N, C-alpha and C positions, 0 to 999 in steps of 0.2 A: 141523761143520754139524749141526744138530739136524734131526730128523724127526718129523713129526705125522701124525696122522689128523684131519683136519677134518670135523665133522659140521655140515652146512647144512642149516637147517629154514627152509622159505618157507612163509608163510602167503598166500593169495591168495583173491580173490573172483571166483566166475564171473558175467560181466556178464550173461548171459541169466537165469539162475535167481536170482542175487544169493546163491547158497550160498557158504560159505566153505569152502575146502579147504586140505589141507597135503600138502607133500611133502618128502622129505629125501634127501640126498645124503652119501655118504662119499668124502672126497677125500683121498689121501695126498699130502703135499707136505713141503717144507722150511721152515725159519723164514722165508724170503724171501715165501713165500706167492704165487710166480708163477702156479701153477696155479689157485689160489683165486680170485685177482683176475681172472685170465682168463675163468675160469667165470663169476664174478659180473657181470663186465661184459657179458656176452652176455644177461643175464637182464633183462627189463624188462616193464612192462605193455603190453598190446596191445588190440586191438577185442574180444578174447574174454575176457581176465583182468586183473585189477588187482591189483598187488603190495599187500600190506597191510605185510608185515614180513619181515625176514631175520634169523635168528640162526645165529651161528657158534660153535661149541665146538670147542677143541682138546685133543687128548689125545697126549702124547709116545709114540713108538714107537720100537723099536730097530731099526736099519737091516737088522740081520742076520735080522730074523724072515723067515720063508719065506712072504711075501706078494708079489705083483706089484703095481706102482701100479694104482690102480682108482678107478672112480666108479662107484657104486652108485646107481641111482635106485630109491627104495622110495615108491609113491604110497599115500597113506592115504585 
């Protein structure tokens, strides 16, 4: 089984101000992408924000690396 760090970048529009914003997440997952698919299935447009685009980049990681599974939210 292969392990990856998935970088998810989301572009969205604030429907009150019509300003465009970005947010990013790092998710560690296997090649079946179960965590990534579950995470993305819960993201959708609502009355406050409109999703414009979602970009996903994956980078192989070594399972023996001393990290815990994580989801990191960084708002720009």
